[in-house]
N, C-alpha and C positions, 0 to 999 in steps of 0.2 A: 347948185348946178350939178347934175348927175353926170358921171363919166359914162362912156359908151358901155363899159362892162356893167355899170350899175343899171343902165337902161335894159340890159338883157334880162335882169332879174326883177325888173319893175313889176311885172305881172306874173306872179307865181300861182300855180294851180292851187285851188283850195284843198283843204284836207280831204283825202279819200276820193277826190274827183278824178276819174280815169281819163287819161289823155288818149284820144282816139286818132290823133293826127300823126303820131309817131309810134314806131315799134318799141315795145317795152323792153327794158334791160332786164337781165337776170335779177338784179337787186330790186327792181320795181315789182317784179313778179313775187319775189320773196316777201317784199314789204306788204303787198296787197293780201297775200295769204295770211300774214300775221295780223293785219289791222282790220281788214274789211270782211273777208270771208274766211271762216274758220270752222273746222269740224267740232263736234261736241262728243265728249266721252260720257260713259255711264257704266254702271256695274252690271255684271251678268245676273239674270234673274235667279233668285234664291230657290233652291230645291230642298225642302225640309227632309230630314232623314226619317224614314218610316219607323214607327215604334216596333212593329212586328214584321218578321220575315214571312212574306206570302208570295204566291205566284203573281198576284195582282194587288196593288196597293189600294188604299182607301179612295184615291182619286180616279180609279179605273172607270172607264165608261161601260165596262161589262157588268151585267147584272149577275147576282150569285148563281142563278139557274142557267146562265149561258156561259159559264166558265168552269174549267176543271177545278176540283177542290184542292185546297192546301192542307186540309186536315182529313185524315182517313185512318182506319185501323188496318194493321198488317200482321198476319200470323203465318205460321208454318203451312197451314192449310191453303194459304193463298197461292203457294207455288205449285207448279205442275210437275209430276214425276216423269211425264212423257218426254219432257225436254232433256232428261238425262240420257236418253238413248243417243248413241253416237250418230253423227250425221255423215253419211258417205258423200264424197265428192263425185262418185261415179253414178251414172244413170244406168239402171239395170234394164236389160231387154228380156222379153219373155223367153222361156225355154222352148226350143223347137222339138218337142217329143210328140210323135204321132202314135197314139196307142193302136195296137193291132187287135182287131176284134176277133176273138177265138170262135171256133165252132161251138155249137151247143154242148156244154160239158155233160159228161155222164159220170156215173158213180165209179166207173172204172178208171177214169182219168186221174191224173195226178192231183191229189187234194190241194196241193199248194197253188195250183193254177187258178187264177181268179181274173175277173174283168179288170182291165187297167184303170188306174185312177188318174184324175187330172194332175198336172204338175203342182208342186207346192207353191203357195202364194209367195211372190218375191219378197214381200215384207217379212214373211216368216223366215225365208232363207237368210235375210239380213241379220236376224236375231240368233242364228245358230252359233253356238260357241266355237271357239277356235279348236277345242278338243275334238268336237264332232267333225269340224271341217277337215281335220287331219285324217279322220277315219275315212272320209270320202276320198281324200287324196290317196290313201293307201289302197282303197278299192280300185281307183283308176289305174293303179300300177299293178293290179292283179293280186294284191294282198288282201283277201277278204277275211272277215271275222270268222273264228272257228264256229262250226255249225253244231253248237252244243248249248245246253241250258246252264246258266251260271248258278252257283250256289246262292242260297238266300242272302248271304252277306254280301255277295258280289252282284246280285241281280238288281240291286237298287240303281235307278237310272241316274247315277252321278259319276263324274270323273273329276279328277283334279283339274281346276280351271287353268288352261293355257300352260300346263306342265307336260313336258315330254319325259316320260320315265322309261328308261331302257335297262332291262336286266342283263347284266353280264356276270361273270363269275370271277372274282367275288365283288365286282364294282357295279354301282348303279349310276347312270348319267342323267342329271337333271339340268335341262337348259344349258348344257355345255359344262356343268360342274360335276366332276366325278366324285361320288361319295360311296362309302360302303353301304351294303344293303341295310344294315341296322341303322346307320346314320340317316339314310334316306327315309326309312320308316319313321324314325324319330322326328325328322324334319316335317313330314306330312302330318304326324300326330300333333305337333306343336302349332301348326298353321293349317287347320282343317277347313279353310274357306272352300265351299263346294259350289259347283255350277251345275244346275240341272240341264237336261237336254233341250228344254224349250228356250234356253238362252237367258234365263233370269237367275240372279244370284240368290242363294239361300241366306237365311239370317246368320249373322256371325255369332257363333257360340262355341263353347267347349264341347267337343265330342271325340270319342275314340273311333277313328276311322278304321283302323286295323287292330281292334282290341283283341288281345289273346293270341296274336300271331306275330311272328317275326319275319315272315316271308311275304313278298308281294303276290298279288293274284296272278295265277298262271297265265291268264290271257294277256296281262300287261308285261309279265316276264318274257313271254314268247313273242310279244307283238312286233319286235324288230327283226325276227328271223323267220322268213317265210318258209325256208326249207325244213324247219323242225315242226311246223304246224301239223296236227293230225289230219289225215286225209278225210275227205268228206265221203260218207257212206251213201248219201242220197243228195239229190239236188232238186230244188223247185224251179230251176231255170234251165231252159234250153240254151243253145248257143246264141240265138238271136236275142233272147231275154238278157243274157249276160252282157251282150254287146250294148244293149240299151242302158243297162245299169252302169256300165263303164262310161258311156257317153254322158249319162246324167251326172255321175261323180266328177268327171272331167269338167263339165259345164259349171258345176257348183264350185269346184276348185278354182276355176278361172274367175268366177265372180268374186270369190273371196280374195283372190290376188289383186283384183282391181280396187278393193277397198284400201283406203289410205290410213286406216287406223293404226295407231302405234301399239306394237306388241309389248305388253307390260312384263317387265322382268319380275317373275314371281318371287324370287328371293328378296329383291329390294322391296317389293310390295309388302310381303309378309313380315319382313324384319324391320322395316322403317315406317310404313304407312299404317298397317293394321294396329300396332300398339298405340299410335296416336289417336286413332279412331276409338279405341277402347277408353282412352283417357277422356275424350270428348263425351262419350256416352255416360260417364260417371256423373258429370255435372256437379262436381263438388263445390267449387266456388268460382267466382268470375275471374279472378287473377289466374287461377290454374288453367281455366278454359282458354283465356286469352293467350297465355303462354303456349298452350298446345296448338292453338290456331296459327300462331307465328311459326312454331316449329313445323307444322303441317305445310304451310306455304313454302318454307325453305326446302323441305324434303321433296315436295312435288316439283319445285323448280329444279332441284338437283337431279331428280329422276326423269326429267323431261316429260312430265305427266300433265302439264298445264295445257289448256286448250280443250277442244271438243272432239279429239280424235282417238281416245282410248276408252276401253270398255269398262274399266273400274270406276269411271266417272260417276256412274249412277249411285254407287254406294256413298261416295264423297258428298254428292249434292243432297241426297236424302238425309244424311247425318247433319249437314250444315243447315238445311232448312229447319230441322227440328229445333236447333239452338236459337232460332229467331224468336221463339216464344219466350225466351228468358227475359227479353226486354231491356237489355243493357246496351247503352249507346256505344260504349267503348268496344264491347264484344261484337255488336252489330256491324260496326265499321270493319272489323277484321274479317267477319264472315262475308261481308259484301265484297271485300277486296279479293278473297279467294274465289267466290262465286263468279265474279266478273272475269277473273283469270282463267276460269274453266269455260269461258265463252258460251254462256247461256244465251237463249234467244227467246223470241216471242214474249209470252206472258211473264216468264221468269226474268227476262231482261227488264221488263217494265217494273216488276215488283222489286227487284234489287235497286233500281233507280229511285223508286219511291222510298225504299228503306233509307238510302243515303240522303235523299231530300228531307225526309222526316227528321233525321239527325241534324242536318245542317241548318234547320230552322232556328235552333238555339245557338246564340252567339258564343256561349260558353264552350261549345263543342268545336270551335274553330281550331283550338290547339290540338284536339284529338285528330282532326282531319289533316292537320299539318304533320303530325307525328307519323301517321300511317300512310302518308303520301297518296291519299285517295284521289287527289286532283288529277294525277296522271292517268288513273284508271277511267275517270270520267271523260277526259279529253280523248282517250283511246276509243271510247264508244262513239263519240262524234266523228272521229277520224275514219273509223273502219266499218261501222254498221250502216245499213241502208236507211236512208232518211224516210222514204215513203212507207216502208214496212214498219218502222219503229217510231212513228211520229210522237205517240204518247210517251214512250220511253225517253225520247229526246227531250220532251217537254220537262219532265221531272229531273232529268240529268242536267239540263240547262238551268232549271230553277236552283238546283244546288250550287252550280258554278256561279250563278248570279249572286247568291248569298255570300259565297266565298270571296268574290271579287269586291264586295263591299268592305272587306277588311284590307286596308292598305298594305298590311304585311304580306299579302299573297300576290300583289301586283307583279313584282319582279319575277316570281316563279312562274306565274301564268304566262307572262310575255315570253320568258325564256323557253317555255314548252310550246310555243307557237300557237297560243290561244287566239291571237288576232287573226292569223292566217286561217285557222280552222273555222272560226266563226264566219269570216268573210267568204270562205269557200261554200259553207252551207247557205249563206244568203244568196250567193251567186246561183246555187242549185235551185233555190226557191224562185228566184227571178226567171231562170230559164224554164222551169216547169210551168210557172204561171203564164209566161209568154207563149209556151207551146200549147197549153190547154185553153188559153183564152180566159181563164177564170182562176181565182185564188183557190188553192188546194185546201181541203178540210183541215181544220186545226192548225194550219200553218201560221195563222195570225197569232194564236196563243204562243206558239214557239218563237215567233219573231219578237214578241214583247220581251221574252226572257233574254234573247240574244242581244237585242239593241240596248236593253238595260245593262247588260254585262259590258258591252262596248262603251257605254257611257261612263262606267267606272274605270275602264282600262285607259281611256284617252287622257287621264290625268298624268300618265307617264310619257315623258318625251320620246322614249323608244317606241311606245305604241303609236304615237302620232307619226313618227318617222316611217313605221311599217305601213300604216294606212296610206300614206302618200306614195310609198314605193309600189304598192300593189293596186293603185288607182281605186281605192275603196269608196271615195266620196261619190262618184257617179253611180256606183252600185247602190249606195244608201239612198240616193235621190230616186233611183229606179224603184226601190222598195216603197218609198214614200208615195210615189205616183201610182203604183199598183194597189197599194193598200190605203188609198186616200180616205176611204170610208172607215178605216180603223183608227180611231183617235188615239188609242194607246200606243200603237206603233209609230204614228206620226209624231206624237209628243216625245217619245224616247229619242227618235232620230233628231228632232229639233233640239233636244238637250245635248246630243252629241255635237251637232253643228254649233251650238252656242259656245261650247268649250273650245272646239277646234278653231273657229274663226276669231278667237281671242289671240291667236298666234298668226303672225304675218304669213308664213309659208302656207299654212292650211287655208287661210283666208284667200290668198291669191289662187290656190288650187280650186276652191269652190267657185270663186268669182269667174274663173275661166270656163266653168261648165255652164254654158249659156242657157240650158234648159231649166236651171234651178229657179230662175226668176219667175217664169210662168207657173211653176209648181208652187212657189211660195204665195203667189197671188191667189192661186186656186184654194190653197188652205185658208188664207185670210178670209176669202169670200164664204167658204163653207163653214168655218168655225168662228164666225165673227164675235160670238159672245162667250167663247171658251177661252177664258183669260189665260190659263196655264199654257195653252198652245200658242195663241197669237202673240203673247208677250215675248216668247222666244223667237218666233218667226220675225217679228219686228226688230228684235235685238240683233239677229243674224243679218238682216238687211242693213241695219246701222253699221255693223262691222264691215260688210262688203263695200258700202258706199263711203266709208270714212276717208280712205286714201286712194281710191281708184276711180278716176274719172270715167273710164270705160264701163265700169260697173254701174255708175249713175246713169250713163246713157242707155245701156242695155235694159236696165230696169224700166226706165221711163218709156222706152220703145214698146214695151209690152202693153197690149190693149187694156185700157181701163186701170192702169197702174195707179195714177194719182187719184182718180175717183175712189178706188178701193181704199187707199190710205185715209182719205178724208172721210169716207163713210165710217171707217173704223174709229177715226178720231171723234166723230159725232156720237157714235154709239157709247164709247167709254166716257165721253164728256157728260152725257146724260146720266150714265150710271154713277159717275162721281158726284154729280149734283144731287141725285137721289139718295145716295149713301150719306152725303153730308147732312141732308135734312133729317134722315132717320138716325143719325149718329151711329151708323154701322161701321165700326172701325176696320174690320177685316175687308169688307167689300170696298171700302173707300181706298184702302192702301193698294188693293189689287188693281182697281181702276186707275189710280194715279201711276202705278208702275207701267201700265201699258201706255199712258199718255207721255210719260217721261221718255220711253224708248221711241215712241212715234214722233215726237217733236225733234228728237235727235236725227231720225231718218230725213225729215223735211229739211232740217238745217243742212245736212250733208248734200241732199239733192239740189238745194238752192245754189250750191257752188258752181254747178254746171251752167255755162252761159246760155244754154237753150232752155233750161228748166227754171232757173231763178226768175227771169222776167215773167214767165208764165204763172208761176206761183204768186209773185208779187201782184199780178193783175187778177188773181182768182178771189172773188169776194168770199167764197166759202172758206178757203184756206186762211185768209187774213182774219175773217170774222171769228173763226175758232181760236186762233192765236190770241186775239185781243180779248175774247171772252174769258180765256184762261187767266190772263193778267188781271182782268176785272175782279174775278171772285177768289183768286188765290193770292195769298200773301207769302212772302218769302219765309216768314216764320212758320207758316203752315206746311208748306211743301217747297223746300229750298230748290231741289234739283229740277222740279217741273218748271218753276218760275224762271230759273236761270236758263234752262234749255229753250223755253219759249222766247225769252228775250234774245238769246243768241240766234234763233231762227229769224226773228224780226230784224235783227242786225244784218244778217245775210241778205234778206229781201230788200232792205232799205238801201243796199249798195247800188241797186239798179235804178238809174234815173230814166224811167220810161214814162211816156205820156199817160198810159192807162193804168199806172200803178195805183192800187188801192192804198198801199203804204203812204204814197205821196198825198193822196186825197185826205187821209186821216192822220197826217203827220202831227198836227197840234194835239189831237186827242191822245196819240201815242206819247207825245212829250209829257202830257199831264200824268199818264200812267207811270212814266219812268221816274217822276219825282218821288214816288213812294219808295222806289228802290234806292234812290240817292240818299235818302234820309234814314235808311236802315243801317243796322250795325253789321251787315254782311258784306265783306269786302269783295267777294266774288260777284254778288248781285250788283254792287256799286260799279264794278269794272264793266259788266255787261251793259248797264245803263249808259255809262259814259261812252262806250263804243257806239251805241245807237245814236247818241247825241252827236258823235263825231261825223256820222253819215248825214244825219238830218240837218246839221248846222251849215251845210252847204246852201241851204235855202234861207233867204232873207227873213221870212216870217218866223222861222225857228230861232234865228239869231235875235230877233226882237223879243221873242218869248223868253229866251235865256236871260236877257238883260232885265226884262220886266220882272221875272220871277227870281232874280238874283242868283240864278244858277251859275253865272260866271264866277261868283265869289266862292262857290263850292268847288269849281274847277281849279281855281287858284290855290285853295286850301289843300287840294289833293296833290299838288306838287311837292308837298312836304311828306308825302306818304312813304318816301324811300322805297317805293315798289316800282320797278321799271315799267311794267305794263300799264299800271295806273297812271304814272307820270306821262307815259307816251300818249295814252288816249286823252288825258286831260289837256296836254299840250296841243293835241290835234284840234280840239274844240276851240281853244284860245287862238290858234292859227286861223281858223275859219272866221272867228269873230273879228280879227284884225284886218281881214280883207276889206271890211267896211271902215272907212276912215273915221266915221263918227263914233265908232266903238273902240278905237285903239286906246283911248284914255283909260279904259277899265283895267289895263295892265298895271297901272300905278296904284290901284286899290288893293289893299291887303298885301303890299310888298310883292306884287307879281313879277317885276323885273328881277328883283333879287333872287326870287325862288327859281326863276328860269335859269339864271346864271349858276345857281347852286346845282341844279339838275345837270347842266352842262359839265360842271366840274366833277360831280360824283359819277355820272354814267357815261360821259363822253368816250373815254378810252376803251370801254367794253361794249358800247352800244352806239354805233355811228348813225343808225337810223334816228334814234332819239336825239342825238346831238344835232342832226340835220334839221329836225322839226324845231328845236329851240332856236337855231340860227335863222330859220325862215320866219318864225314868229317875231324875233327881234328885228329882222329886216323889214317886215311889214310895219312894225311899230315905229321904226326910225325913217320912214319914207320922207318926211318933211323935215329932216334933221338940219339944224343950223349950227348946233354945238353938241358934241358928244356928251359932255358932262351934264349939260342941262337936260339932255334927252334921257340918259341912263343913270345919271348921278355919278359923282366922282369915284366912289368906291367900286361900283359895278363896271364903270368904264375902264378903270385900271385893271380890274380882274380880267375883263375881256381882252384887253391888250396883251395880257400875259398868256392867257389860256389859248387864244386862237392861234398865235404863231407856233406855240408848242404842239398843238394838235395838227397843224399843217406841216410839221416836220415829219416826213414819212418814217425816218429812222426811229424817232421818239414815239410817234403815234402807234406804230405797229410792232413795237418791241414788247411782246407779251409771251407768256409761256403757253401758247396755244399749239395744238398739233398742226400739221401742215394743212390739212383740209380746212380747219377752222380759221387758220391764219389767212388762207386764200379768200375765204368768204369775207372776213373782216376787211381785207385789203380791197375787195370789190366794193363793199359798202363805202369805205372811206373814199375811194377814187371817184365813184359815180354819184354818190349822194352828198356826202359831207363836204368834201374839198371844194367844189365849185361855189357852194353857198357860203361856206365859212370864209373863203378868200375874199369874196365880194363884200361881206359884212365887215371883215377886218379893214379892207380898203376904205370903206365908208367911214368907219370910226376913226381911222388914222387921218383921213383927209379933213375931218371936222374936230380934231382934237389938238390942243396945244400941250406939248410935253414939257412939264416943269422940271422933272428929274428922271434919271434913268430908272427903268422898271426892272425889278429882279427877274431872273429866269427861274421858273418853278421847277421843283424836283418831283419826280414820280416814283 
């Protein structure tokens, strides 16, 4: 006779059968997630390291004729000398000089009078030396040159470049430094760098400027004293001509003042820079030249001569360009650093970027790049130069940075120098320009390949990932992928970035929240269905997004054609795998299997969604492809694919719907699962047992299990000492004991004893498993008349000891868990284990005669 409490538990739900009549408890939800529906993990697609450093790797979709070269020759002649001219920041306006047309001249008129000439070309004016500009300024102040012919030694059209020499008695003043006349002459003799009036510098060589004299030219000695100048005996100008000359001089002086070029300190130049240039021209040995380059860079920095705003820059650049032909990598890096510091532009900027790119192609030069801190110079180009004007220079600059980023030793330095922000800013510029123009800019795709490949390397750093999230970089990368969907290389690199990022929870959530990404990924799957290296990463990303995010599952499935696209991809690579197997093509087969592994994972994750799972279970194509995979694949051949496929079938078998193909083919599925049960792979065995746990709710499957002696295998698994295996096997046995005719099978192979042992070993740490054991024993003992005859004396006594101790809350929950885990265990104990265990204990006690006191177990 059953007690009222016994009758309440008379009809227990079969294993995995969802109860729709009552709201599920938290423990039930956790239980279902553990037992019936579960996500599947997999490894990130492997990206082999390229043997050679090139702009585009061997898997690039670009043909050699449609991509910039990675190999090229570079010589001093490749550089342009025109770039060495200083660039003025001021825009010059034409001179407003209106020539006065004179009357027809006669022989009696002043011979100096002539037809006026047009104004000098502004470009010519820009090249006028500072010395000549001072002469114009003197003229504007009424201090004209003496009207006399210079001696032959003085008539040579040269003046000392940018030096103000003022004769006093007995001192000479040079740029604010007062020297004796003899010292000044000696100074000029030792540094005879000359500047011609046309603005170009003469060759540096030893010459005696004032040979044979100890006095300065009279016109320079008197140049600062207008009152002592000899009076003019004649003049070629009338008052109006003189006025125009003054206006012209003033105009030129004003133009010169608008220039922002830095006036070079001649003493510093001649004493510090010129000697180093002489050392560089000797070209004695590489070490000496490298040391001189380092010294030159420090001196230029000390003299504030770096940049593009001073006139001596042309001499420096020409000298540095010549040294490129030496062909030394260590020297070339030092040259490149100085050239970049001098702010070259146009073709010269391109060539110096090519020079660094060429050096960085060799991995052995990474240490040289690190020692010379060339990375900062490269990032400075990307930060300050114009993208549209210097696209090709940016390409080779980024190529070098990409190579450097492949060395883990550079990651921290790159990130600390804001490489992530700089690259994302460029990507944002490209997005905006493309959106504005309505089409992709020329060569921007080549550049994006380098930038995205660099980012792919950088995201290995936690700090880089944090920066990407803080600047909302993921939507920008999706935008690039959408705009350059026809560029497979760009899309593949961004997919590699997302593959890495979505392996981390915060990045995965950020991408999942960008709702446009799902349609984009589907578009790529449809466009590149046979491009394994791209689609395998897209599918891997989708697997990450849908692993723990039900909203992501729903959003993806809402996209038009989402499930058909996945199944079409499944069919494509299923056929490729079969073809590769017949041809014994190892590489092609492995690639096809990798896509199928990731794809079955996505299907398993999507099946968790209550609206998607039933639809997939009723889809003949989906179920057919899964079963076909189990048919021709063994777990020894491809373990991960077989396990993922079985896990997907397990999730689909959870849904008990009328039109389920899984239910229609349940016996065939059971036959396929036996292969897994008899394998030596415990993961495969576990997945097969889980599917049997769902299918065994059907009477036909229960009969199949008994007929094929599968139940014996389930009983044997109780000895596995593996919680999940014991849990799943116990679930199958629970469903079998719902049928009264099959309860006797628990006595075969010591089933009762093994269940009690599971309760003893796992009860205190796994109340879900303990609950299943109690439910199975409850079903088994439904028609009990005597506890000992039902369970056996030993097992009865063990249960009479274990159950009271497990029902004691203080003893049962006394564990070294943290508070959250302790709360979880308490929830399981209260809602799942305690009600069933109490009723089982009551039943055993009511049908048992106590012969002697039972000991209290210790834990």
